[in-house]
N, C-alpha and C positions, 0 to 999 in steps of 0.2 A: 454754634452760631445759628441764628435763625434767619427769617426773611429780612430782618433789618440789616444783616450783613450780606447775604446772598443776593437779595433783590437788587440793590444798586449796582453790584458788580455784574449781574446778569443783564441789566439794562445797558451798561457800558459795553459788555461783550456783544450784544446784538448789533451795536453800531458797526462792528467789523464786517458785517454782511452788506453794508452800503458802499457806494463809490466814495473814494476819499474826499471829494469835494462836497459831499452831502453829510459827512460825519460832523457831529457837534463835538463829540469826544473821540479821540483816536488812541485807544488803549489796547495795545497788542498783547498785554499780559493778562488782562481780565479773564479771557476764556481759560487760561491755564490754571487759574486758582479756583475755578468752579468744580463741583463734584462731577465725575464722569457722566452721570445721567443727565445733568443740566447741560453739559457741553454738547451731548448728542441731541438733546431736545431743541436747542436754539439753532441747530443746523437746518431745521425744517421751517420753510417759510410760513406754513400754516400755524405752526406752534408760536412763531414770533408774533404773528398777527393776533393770535389768541392771548398772548401775554400782554400785549399793548391794550387790547380790549378789556381784559380782566382788571388791569391796573386802573384804567379809566373809570370802570364801574366803582372801584373802591374809592378813588379820589380823582375827579376830573383834573387833568393837567399835571399829574404826578410824574408821568413818564418824561415829559419835556422839562419839568422842574429838576429832576435828578440829573438829566444830561447837562442842563445849563449850569447847575450849581457845580458840577464836577469840572466843567470847562472853565468856569469862573475861577475856581480854586487853582486849576492848572495854570491859567494865565497869570494869576497873581504870584504864585510860587516862582514861575519862570522869571517874572519881573524882578522879584527879590533876589534871585540868584544872579541875574544879569547886573544887578546893582552892587554885587559883591558880598551878599550874605552867604555864609558857608555852613550854616546849620539849619536843618529842616526837622521840625518836631511835629509829629502827627498825633493828636490827642484823640483817643477812641478810634484807632485805625481800622478795626475790623479787617476786611479783606482788601482794603484799598491798596492800589499799586503805585500811588504817586511817588512815594519815596524811592521805590525801585526804578521808576521810569525817568524821573527828573533830576535826581541828585547825581551829579557827576563824580568822578574819582577824587576830587578835592573837597567834596561836601560830605559832612557827617550827617547821617539821618537817624532819627530815633522814632520808633513807633510805640505808643503806650496804649494799653488796653487792660481789661480785666484778665486775671491770670489764666483762666480757662481759654479765653479768646486768644491770648498770646501763644499758648501751647498749641492750639489748633492752627494758628497762622504759621508757626514754626514748622509744623508737619507739612502743611501745604506748600510752603516755599521750598522745603527740602525735597518734596516729591517733584516739584516743577523744575527746580534748578540744581538739585543735588546738594544744596546748602543754602543757608541764609546769605543773600548777596553781601559782598564785602562793602563795608561802610555803613551798613544798616544794623542798628541795635534794637532788639525787641525788649520792651520793658513792661513787666506786670505792675498794675496799680489799680486801686479803687478810688476814683476821683472824689467820691462822697466822703472818704476818710481823710483826705488831705495828704500832705507830705510830698507834693509834686516837686518842689524845688530840690528837696533832699534826694528824692528818687532819681531825678535827672542828673544831679551832681554825681551820684554813685555810679551811674551808667556812663559817665565820661563827658557829659554836656559841659561846655565852657560858658559860664554865666557872664564872662567879660567880653564875649563876642556876640555880635548881632545874630538873630535867628528869625526864621519865619515859622510861626506856630499855626497849624491848621487844626481846627476844631469843628469838623463837619458833621452835622446830624447827630449831635451828642447832647447839647445843653438841655433839650426837652426831657431827657431821661434822668436828669440830676435834680436834686433838691436845690433850692435857692442858696442854702449854705454851701453846697458842693460847688455851685457855679462861682460863688464869691471866693471860696477857698482857692479855687483854681486861678482866678484872676489875681488874688493876693500873691500867689506864688509867682505868677508871670509879671508882677509889678517890678521885679528885680531885673527884667530884661534889659540888655545893653542898648544904648542909643542906636537907632537904625533898625531895630527889630520891627517886625510886622506881625499882626494877629489877624487871622481870618476865622470867623465863626458864624454858624447859622443859628437862627432862633425860630421858634414857632410863635406865632402871634398870640398874645394873652387873651385878646377878645375871642379868639377861636376856642381856647381852652375853657374860658368862662361861659361859652355858649352864646355870647352876645352876637357874633357874626360867624356863621358856619362856612362861608366861602365855598359852598357846594360840597363840603366835606363832612356831612352829617354822619355818614357811615363810619368814617375814620374816627370821628370823635366818640361815637358809641363804643367802638372797639378799644381805643387807646386811652380814653379819659373816663368813661362811665363803667364799662364792664371790666376792663383791666386798667387800672389807673397808672399806666407806665409813663404817660406824658405828665410831667409834674411842674415844669418851669416854662414860662413864656414872658414875652416882652411886647410892648407896643413900639413902633418905630421911633416915636419921640422920646422914649425912655432910654435908648441905647447910650447916648452920650453921657447921661447922668450915671448910668451903671459903670461905665468905663473910667470916668474921670478920677475917682478916688484911688484907682490902681495904676495911675500914671499912663493911661492910654487915651488917645484922642481919635474919635471917629473920623475916618477919611472918606468913606463911601458906604452906602447901602445899595445892594443890588437885589432886584425882585423882578416880577414879570415884565415890566416895561424895559428894563435894561437887558434882560435876557432876550427878549424879542428883537430889540434893535441890534444887539451885538452878535447873536448866534442863530436865532431862528430864521429871520428874514434873509441874512446873507447866504445861508445854506439852503434856502427855500423850503425849510422844514415847517414853516408856519402854515403851509397849505395842507399838511398831513397830520399834524399833531395838535391836540388841544392846547390852548394858551396855558402857560405855567400857572400853578396855583398861587394865590395870595397868602396862603397859610404860612409859608416859610420864606425867610429872607436871609441874605448873606451880608456880613459886615466886614469891611476892611478897616483896621485900626493901626495906627502907628504910635510909637512911643511919644509921649507928650513933648519931651525934650527935642525930638526930631522935628515935630510940627513947629515948635517955637523957633527952631533954628532956620 
């Protein structure tokens, strides 16, 4: 696992050193999944300040964006569970702890990722808890190769029951075919299901608007073309519709500031979230029509 896995969890872990009322994300498990050296590093206030400053140099607003997108996903998963959804599926889970933290004893949780990432996650969970938590199933998959529905069924997922699918910070690493293959598999989701996913703006990938992220674009688009897929906000509904999903909400800097930064008074200490990435909440089209 690289910075793409450790970085977001390190940001979440740093929140634990703030008073509860100032935390945007409250993830008590995040520090336990970090390597020992990182756990020790973030205990130092000077190191935490340096990490924030370094991330801001790389992409202004990324620290706040990661915190807010994680809180948004937490809030939406909680809302789905409170509405009676009893399956949580995390696509491209990395080191994320959401399934461990939010899925209660009556909820089945599935985390899917590349085989190497799943093996590392299994080792880290075993070190932290002695075993993979009960009710959580780790599932290896390559999203670009398809087969999601079959893979989930083999792992014990119930396609006839509603689920909440979380696809955070993944779509930009896939080909368009991989994104569409995943959506095609999710088109069989039961009524009442919900889909949460982030996307990177296509005008950023194309270099039309850098949103202050020129350095990130050079690193992830020009030098190492790992960011491959993007959307414009107005394209989201059209992407989802053929696969039976209806856009319910998009969340970006304005929503994050109103819901999380200003209430916690963190808007005074953090740069505004970046415009480069947005979160989408979608529901099954049948549920919207009903």
